[in-house]
N, C-alpha and C positions, 0 to 999 in steps of 0.2 A: 565469531572470533575465537571463542574458546575451543572450537573444533577446527581451527585454521581454515575457515571458509571465507577468506578475503575475497572481495569483489562479488559477494552474494548479498541477498536480502532475504527476509523471511516472507512467506506467503501462506495463506490459508488454502489448503486443498482438502476440504472437509472429508474426514474429521481430523486431519493432521495439519500441523504447522511445519513447513518444509523449507529448506534453503533453496533458492534458485539464483542463477547468475544474473547480475544486474543487467547485463547485455540482453539476456533473454526477456527480462521484464520490460525493457525499453524498446523492444523490436517493433511492437505494434502500438499505435496510438490508441489510448482508451479514454473516452470522454465521459465525464460525469456531469449530469444536469445540476447546476449550482442551486437550483430550487428544489431538489429532491429532499424528501423528508429526512433522510439520514444526514445529509449535509447541513440542513437547517438545524437539526438537533445537535450535531457536533459543534456548530457555531455557538449555540445557546449555552453549551457547557464549557466554552472557552477554547475550543480547538481552532487554531488559525491555519488557513490555507495559503497564506502568503500574499493575499490580494488586498 
């Protein structure tokens, strides 16, 4: 928003954090295993995934 990037989100494209259009981010469905270690760790530290 500070750079007038409305309709964008940030993404990690190692080693950079870059803005990408939300439409591009939503183009393909990406599924995450809810039992993956990263998801389980996130839940343990209080991150909610809306379920």
